[in-house]
DSSP file (Angstrom, degrees, kcal/mol; ACC not computed):
  #  RESIDUE AA STRUCTURE BP1 BP2  ACC     N-H-->O    O-->H-N    N-H-->O    O-->H-N    TCO  KAPPA ALPHA  PHI   PSI    X-CA   Y-CA   Z-CA
    1    1 A M     >        0   0    0      0, 0.0     4,-2.1     0, 0.0     5,-0.2   0.000 360.0 360.0 360.0 -39.6   27.5   12.2   -0.3
    2    2 A F  H  >  +     0   0    0      1,-0.2     4,-2.4     2,-0.2     5,-0.2   0.895 360.0  51.2 -62.7 -40.2   24.1   12.1    1.6
    3    3 A E  H  > S+     0   0    0      1,-0.2     4,-2.2     2,-0.2    -1,-0.2   0.877 108.5  51.7 -65.1 -37.4   22.5   14.0   -1.3
    4    4 A Q  H  > S+     0   0    0      2,-0.2     4,-2.0     1,-0.2    -1,-0.2   0.900 109.7  49.6 -64.9 -40.8   23.9   11.5   -3.8
    5    5 A Y  H  X S+     0   0    0     -4,-2.1     4,-2.6     2,-0.2    -2,-0.2   0.905 109.7  50.9 -65.0 -42.1   22.5    8.6   -1.8
    6    6 A L  H  X S+     0   0    0     -4,-2.4     4,-2.5     1,-0.2    -1,-0.2   0.896 109.2  51.3 -62.8 -39.3   19.1   10.3   -1.6
    7    7 A G  H  X S+     0   0    0     -4,-2.2     4,-2.2     2,-0.2    -1,-0.2   0.890 109.7  50.4 -62.8 -39.3   19.2   10.8   -5.4
    8    8 A Y  H  X S+     0   0    0     -4,-2.0     4,-2.4     2,-0.2    -2,-0.2   0.938 111.5  47.4 -62.9 -47.8   20.0    7.1   -5.8
    9    9 A L  H  X S+     0   0    0     -4,-2.6     4,-2.3     1,-0.2    -2,-0.2   0.888 111.3  51.2 -62.3 -39.4   17.1    6.1   -3.5
   10   10 A R  H  X S+     0   0    0     -4,-2.5     4,-1.7     2,-0.2    -1,-0.2   0.915 110.2  49.9 -63.6 -42.4   14.7    8.4   -5.4
   11   11 A G  H  X>S+     0   0    0     -4,-2.2     5,-2.6     2,-0.2     4,-0.6   0.897 110.3  49.4 -63.7 -41.1   15.8    6.8   -8.7
   12   12 A I  H ><5S+     0   0    0     -4,-2.4     3,-0.9     1,-0.2    -1,-0.2   0.913 109.7  52.1 -63.3 -42.1   15.2    3.3   -7.4
   13   13 A G  H 3<5S+     0   0    0     -4,-2.3    -1,-0.2     1,-0.2    -2,-0.2   0.829 111.5  46.8 -62.9 -31.8   11.8    4.3   -6.2
   14   14 A L  H 3<5S-     0   0    0     -4,-1.7    -1,-0.2     2,-0.2    -2,-0.2   0.521 119.2-110.1 -88.5  -5.6   11.0    5.7   -9.6
   15   15 A G  T <<5S+     0   0    0     -3,-0.9     2,-0.5    -4,-0.6    -3,-0.2   0.589  76.8 127.8  89.3  10.2   12.3    2.6  -11.4
   16   16 A T      < -     0   0    0     -5,-2.6    -1,-0.3    -6,-0.2    -2,-0.2  -0.890  32.1-179.5-102.0 127.7   15.4    4.2  -12.9
   17   17 A M        -     0   0    0     -2,-0.5     2,-0.2     1,-0.4    -1,-0.1   0.286  42.8-117.2-107.5   9.1   18.6    2.4  -12.2
   18   18 A G        -     0   0    0     -7,-0.1     9,-2.6     2,-0.0    10,-0.4  -0.482  44.5 -47.7  91.4-162.8   20.9    4.8  -14.1
   19   19 A R  B     -A   26   0A   0      7,-0.3     7,-0.2    -2,-0.2     2,-0.2  -0.826  53.3-104.5-115.1 151.9   23.0    4.1  -17.1
   20   20 A S     >  -     0   0    0      5,-3.3     4,-1.1    -2,-0.3    -2,-0.0  -0.494  18.3-146.0 -72.1 139.3   25.5    1.3  -17.9
   21   21 A Y  T  4 S+     0   0    0     -2,-0.2    -1,-0.1     2,-0.1    -2,-0.0   0.808  95.1  51.4 -72.7 -29.5   29.1    2.2  -17.6
   22   22 A T  T  4 S+     0   0    0      1,-0.1    -1,-0.1     3,-0.1    -2,-0.0   0.910 131.8   3.1 -80.6 -42.6   30.1   -0.2  -20.4
   23   23 A D  T  4 S-     0   0    0      2,-0.1    -2,-0.1     0, 0.0    -1,-0.1   0.422  90.1-118.8-128.7   2.6   27.7    0.8  -23.2
   24   24 A G     <  +     0   0    0     -4,-1.1    -3,-0.1     1,-0.2     2,-0.1   0.518  65.5 135.3  78.3   4.7   25.7    3.7  -21.9
   25   25 A R        -     0   0    0      1,-0.1    -5,-3.3    -6,-0.1    -1,-0.2  -0.371  69.1 -81.2 -80.2 165.6   22.3    2.1  -22.1
   26   26 A D  B  >  -A   19   0A   0     -7,-0.2     4,-1.3     1,-0.1     3,-0.3  -0.476  35.5-139.1 -63.9 133.8   19.7    2.2  -19.4
   27   27 A A  H  > S+     0   0    0     -9,-2.6     4,-2.3     1,-0.2     5,-0.2   0.859 100.8  58.1 -65.6 -35.9   20.5   -0.3  -16.8
   28   28 A I  H  > S+     0   0    0    -10,-0.4     4,-2.6     1,-0.2    -1,-0.2   0.865 103.3  54.1 -64.1 -34.7   16.8   -1.4  -16.3
   29   29 A G  H  > S+     0   0    0     -3,-0.3     4,-2.1     2,-0.2    -1,-0.2   0.883 108.3  48.9 -64.9 -38.6   16.7   -2.3  -20.0
   30   30 A I  H  X S+     0   0    0     -4,-1.3     4,-1.4     2,-0.2    -2,-0.2   0.907 111.6  49.2 -67.3 -41.8   19.8   -4.6  -19.6
   31   31 A V  H  X S+     0   0    0     -4,-2.3     4,-0.6     1,-0.2     3,-0.4   0.938 113.1  46.2 -62.5 -47.1   18.2   -6.2  -16.6
   32   32 A V  H >< S+     0   0    0     -4,-2.6     3,-0.8     1,-0.2    -1,-0.2   0.874 109.4  56.0 -64.4 -36.9   14.9   -6.8  -18.4
   33   33 A E  H 3< S+     0   0    0     -4,-2.1     4,-0.3     1,-0.2    -1,-0.2   0.828 111.9  42.7 -63.7 -32.1   16.7   -8.1  -21.4
   34   34 A R  H 3X S+     0   0    0     -4,-1.4     4,-1.8    -3,-0.4    -1,-0.2   0.439  87.4  93.3 -97.4  -0.2   18.5  -10.8  -19.3
   35   35 A L  H <X S+     0   0    0     -3,-0.8     4,-2.7    -4,-0.6     5,-0.3   0.893  79.7  56.7 -61.8 -42.2   15.6  -11.9  -17.2
   36   36 A P  H  > S+     0   0    0      0, 0.0     4,-2.0     0, 0.0    -1,-0.2   0.923 110.2  44.7 -58.6 -42.9   14.5  -14.8  -19.5
   37   37 A R  H  > S+     0   0    0     -4,-0.3     4,-2.5     2,-0.2    -2,-0.2   0.879 111.8  54.0 -66.5 -37.0   18.0  -16.4  -19.2
   38   38 A T  H  X S+     0   0    0     -4,-1.8     4,-2.2     1,-0.2    -1,-0.2   0.929 109.9  46.1 -62.1 -45.6   18.0  -15.8  -15.5
   39   39 A F  H  X S+     0   0    0     -4,-2.7     4,-2.3     2,-0.2    -1,-0.2   0.866 110.5  54.4 -65.9 -35.6   14.7  -17.6  -15.0
   40   40 A E  H  X S+     0   0    0     -4,-2.0     4,-2.3    -5,-0.3    -2,-0.2   0.936 109.6  46.6 -62.5 -45.9   15.9  -20.4  -17.3
   41   41 A L  H  X S+     0   0    0     -4,-2.5     4,-2.5     1,-0.2    -2,-0.2   0.885 110.8  53.0 -63.0 -38.7   19.0  -20.9  -15.1
   42   42 A M  H  X S+     0   0    0     -4,-2.2     4,-2.3     2,-0.2    -1,-0.2   0.910 109.6  48.9 -62.5 -41.6   16.8  -20.7  -11.9
   43   43 A G  H  X S+     0   0    0     -4,-2.3     4,-2.5     2,-0.2    -2,-0.2   0.916 111.7  47.9 -64.7 -44.0   14.6  -23.5  -13.3
   44   44 A I  H  X S+     0   0    0     -4,-2.3     4,-2.4     1,-0.2    -2,-0.2   0.920 113.0  48.7 -62.9 -43.6   17.5  -25.7  -14.2
   45   45 A A  H  X S+     0   0    0     -4,-2.5     4,-2.3     1,-0.2    -1,-0.2   0.884 110.9  51.0 -63.8 -38.2   19.0  -25.2  -10.8
   46   46 A F  H  X S+     0   0    0     -4,-2.3     4,-2.2     2,-0.2    -2,-0.2   0.918 110.9  47.4 -65.7 -43.4   15.7  -26.0   -9.1
   47   47 A L  H  X S+     0   0    0     -4,-2.5     4,-2.6     2,-0.2    -2,-0.2   0.894 112.0  50.3 -65.5 -38.9   15.3  -29.2  -11.1
   48   48 A A  H  X S+     0   0    0     -4,-2.4     4,-2.6     2,-0.2     5,-0.3   0.900 109.2  52.3 -64.5 -39.7   18.8  -30.2  -10.3
   49   49 A M  H  X S+     0   0    0     -4,-2.3     4,-2.2     1,-0.2     5,-0.3   0.905 111.5  46.4 -62.1 -41.6   18.2  -29.5   -6.6
   50   50 A L  H  X S+     0   0    0     -4,-2.2     4,-1.3     2,-0.2    -2,-0.2   0.918 115.1  46.5 -66.0 -42.8   15.1  -31.7   -6.7
   51   51 A A  H  < S+     0   0    0     -4,-2.6    -2,-0.2     1,-0.2    -1,-0.2   0.880 124.9  29.7 -68.9 -38.1   16.9  -34.5   -8.6
   52   52 A L  H  < S+     0   0    0     -4,-2.6    -2,-0.2    -5,-0.2    -1,-0.2   0.695 121.4  48.1 -96.1 -20.7   20.0  -34.5   -6.3
   53   53 A G  H  < S+     0   0    0     -4,-2.2     2,-0.7    -5,-0.3    -3,-0.2   0.705  96.9  67.7 -98.4 -21.0   18.6  -33.3   -3.0
   54   54 A I     <  -     0   0    0     -4,-1.3    -1,-0.1    -5,-0.3     3,-0.0  -0.887  62.2-174.0-107.5 112.9   15.5  -35.5   -2.5
   55   55 A R        -     0   0    0     -2,-0.7     2,-0.1    -3,-0.0    -3,-0.1  -0.788  32.3-105.0-100.9 146.3   16.2  -39.2   -1.9
   56   56 A P        -     0   0    0      0, 0.0     3,-0.1     0, 0.0    -1,-0.0  -0.442  40.8-109.4 -66.9 143.5   13.5  -41.8   -1.7
   57   57 A A        -     0   0    0     -2,-0.1     2,-0.0     1,-0.1    -3,-0.0  -0.439  40.4 -96.3 -70.6 145.9   12.9  -42.9    1.9
   58   58 A P        -     0   0    0      0, 0.0     2,-0.4     0, 0.0    -1,-0.1  -0.366  41.6-114.4 -63.7 142.1   14.0  -46.5    2.6
   59   59 A W        -     0   0    0     -3,-0.1     0, 0.0     2,-0.0     0, 0.0  -0.634  33.4-173.9 -82.4 131.8   11.2  -49.0    2.3
   60   60 A R              0   0    0     -2,-0.4    -1,-0.0     1,-0.1     0, 0.0  -0.990 360.0 360.0-127.4 125.4   10.2  -50.7    5.6
   61   61 A P              0   0    0      0, 0.0    -1,-0.1     0, 0.0    -2,-0.0   0.507 360.0 360.0 -72.3 360.0    7.7  -53.5    5.7
């Protein structure tokens, strides 16, 4: 089990994440393919956080 973990760490260090169980493609390719949508969702969530989380301060003369 320790050898398997070391192999996993070596693969992460080299940038290989293995193969997908569902379709056999490289996992890193799937991650890179889905990054644009991930960033889009992050942007929408950030804008929603700004819109809903920041209230104007009450005005005091």
